[in-house]
C-alpha positions as CSV (number, residue, x, y, z in Angstrom):
1,I,-18.8,113.0,-96.8
2,L,-16.1,113.7,-99.9
3,T,-12.8,114.8,-98.6
4,R,-11.5,114.8,-102.3
5,R,-11.6,118.4,-104.3
6,D,-13.1,119.1,-107.6
7,S,-11.2,117.9,-110.5
8,A,-12.4,120.5,-112.8
9,N,-11.0,123.2,-109.8
10,P,-8.5,122.1,-107.3
11,A,-9.0,124.5,-105.0
12,M,-12.9,123.9,-104.6
13,L,-13.6,122.6,-101.4
14,R,-15.8,119.6,-101.5
15,G,-16.8,118.4,-98.1
16,H,-16.9,119.7,-94.5
17,L,-13.7,117.6,-93.3
18,D,-12.1,120.0,-95.6
19,T,-13.1,122.8,-93.9
20,V,-13.1,121.6,-90.2
21,S,-9.7,120.1,-90.3
22,L,-7.5,120.7,-87.7
23,W,-3.8,119.9,-89.5
24,R,-4.3,121.7,-92.9
25,S,-1.3,122.9,-92.6
26,G,2.5,122.5,-91.1
27,W,2.2,125.8,-89.1
28,R,-0.4,124.4,-87.1
29,K,1.4,121.6,-86.2
30,A,4.4,123.7,-85.4
31,G,2.1,126.1,-83.3
32,L,0.4,123.1,-81.4
33,V,3.5,121.7,-80.2
34,L,5.2,125.1,-79.4
35,G,2.0,125.6,-77.2
36,L,2.1,122.2,-75.6
37,V,6.4,123.1,-74.5
38,A,5.2,126.1,-72.9
39,Y,2.6,125.0,-71.4
40,L,4.8,121.8,-69.9
41,F,7.5,124.3,-69.0
42,G,6.6,127.6,-68.4
43,P,6.0,127.6,-64.9
44,L,9.8,126.6,-64.2
45,V,11.0,129.2,-65.9
46,L,8.0,132.2,-65.6
47,S,7.8,133.9,-62.4
48,D,4.3,134.1,-60.1
49,F,3.4,137.1,-62.2
50,Q,3.8,136.1,-65.3
51,L,1.7,133.5,-64.7
52,S,-0.8,135.2,-63.0
53,V,-1.1,137.3,-66.3
54,I,-1.3,133.9,-68.2
55,D,-4.1,132.3,-66.1
56,Y,-6.1,135.6,-66.3
57,A,-5.3,135.7,-70.3
58,G,-6.8,132.2,-70.4
59,I,-10.0,132.8,-68.1
60,A,-11.1,136.0,-70.5
61,A,-9.6,133.6,-73.7
62,I,-12.5,131.0,-72.0
63,G,-15.4,133.4,-72.0
64,A,-14.6,135.0,-75.2
65,I,-14.6,131.8,-77.1
66,G,-17.8,131.0,-75.6
67,L,-19.5,134.5,-76.7
68,N,-17.7,133.9,-80.0
69,V,-19.9,130.8,-80.5
70,L,-22.9,132.0,-79.1
71,T,-22.6,135.3,-81.4
72,G,-20.4,134.4,-84.3
73,Y,-22.2,130.9,-84.8
74,T,-26.0,131.8,-83.9
75,G,-26.3,135.6,-84.4
76,Q,-27.6,136.2,-80.8
77,I,-26.5,138.7,-78.6
78,S,-25.7,137.6,-75.0
79,L,-24.8,140.1,-72.1
80,G,-24.5,137.2,-69.8
81,Q,-22.0,135.4,-70.7
82,M,-19.9,136.4,-67.5
83,A,-22.5,135.4,-65.5
84,F,-21.9,132.0,-65.8
85,V,-18.2,132.3,-65.7
86,A,-18.7,134.0,-62.4
87,I,-20.8,131.1,-61.3
88,G,-18.5,128.3,-61.9
89,A,-15.5,130.5,-60.2
90,A,-18.1,131.1,-57.4
91,V,-18.8,127.2,-57.2
92,S,-14.8,126.4,-57.6
93,A,-13.8,129.2,-55.2
94,K,-16.3,127.8,-52.0
95,C,-15.2,124.0,-53.1
96,T,-11.1,124.9,-52.8
97,I,-11.9,127.4,-50.0
98,A,-14.9,126.4,-47.5
99,W,-15.0,122.8,-48.4
100,N,-11.0,121.5,-49.2
101,V,-11.6,120.2,-51.8
102,D,-8.7,119.3,-54.3
103,I,-8.2,121.9,-57.0
104,T,-8.9,119.7,-59.8
105,L,-12.8,118.5,-58.5
106,A,-13.1,121.9,-57.7
107,L,-12.7,123.0,-61.1
108,V,-14.7,120.2,-62.3
109,A,-17.7,121.2,-60.3
110,G,-17.6,125.0,-61.4
111,G,-17.5,123.6,-64.9
112,V,-20.8,121.5,-64.6
113,A,-21.8,124.4,-62.2
114,G,-21.4,127.2,-64.8
115,A,-23.1,124.4,-67.6
116,V,-26.2,123.8,-65.2
117,A,-26.8,127.0,-64.8
118,A,-26.2,128.5,-68.4
119,F,-28.9,125.1,-69.7
120,A,-31.6,126.7,-67.1
121,V,-31.6,129.9,-68.4
122,G,-30.8,128.7,-71.9
123,L,-34.0,126.0,-72.3
124,P,-36.7,129.2,-71.2
125,A,-34.5,131.7,-73.1
126,L,-34.9,129.7,-76.5
127,R,-38.4,131.5,-76.9
128,L,-36.4,135.0,-76.8
129,R,-35.4,136.7,-80.3
130,G,-33.3,140.0,-80.8
131,L,-33.2,142.2,-77.7
132,Y,-35.5,140.6,-75.5
133,L,-32.5,138.1,-75.0
134,A,-29.9,140.7,-74.3
135,V,-32.1,142.3,-72.0
136,T,-33.0,138.7,-70.3
137,T,-29.4,137.8,-69.9
138,L,-28.0,141.3,-68.9
139,G,-30.5,141.3,-65.7
140,L,-29.1,137.3,-65.3
141,T,-25.1,138.8,-64.9
142,Y,-26.8,142.0,-62.8
143,G,-28.7,139.3,-60.6
144,T,-25.5,136.6,-60.2
145,V,-22.8,138.9,-59.8
146,T,-24.0,142.1,-57.5
147,D,-25.9,142.1,-54.3
148,D,-27.9,145.8,-54.2
149,T,-27.2,146.3,-50.9
150,T,-23.5,145.7,-50.0
151,G,-22.4,145.0,-53.4
152,D,-20.4,141.7,-52.5
153,C,-20.9,138.9,-54.3
154,W,-23.5,136.7,-52.9
155,L,-22.7,133.6,-54.6
156,V,-19.4,133.1,-52.7
157,W,-20.2,134.2,-49.4
158,G,-24.0,134.4,-48.8
């Protein structure tokens, strides 16, 4: 992988490392340091409400990043992204509420459960193209999140 720039045109990128570098500018370093300081000292100065808003924003950001990877990089449309988030959240909640598992292990279990569900659905869905993938994942979301008779989430309580 070449990382030097072309001598004829210094602005022209030559290698892959130039495009994916995490530290392309000093502003990125400063932003990372500021984010790390806010992460470490935020709970000491923010109220519970402010922390819950930040938590919800972080949860939404995780789902949005996953959707960006799927739609932005592969060009596919998936309407089932939140089903995998719901599966992970339900497993994590069940671990902490019903089985008194430590929150760290419950979060790992939720992430693994969401990944296993995504793999189980994604493997057969690799053959689907266009609107068929969107319709299949929409059905997954509807079938995962709600129960037709009660409207409850069957993952956590059933």
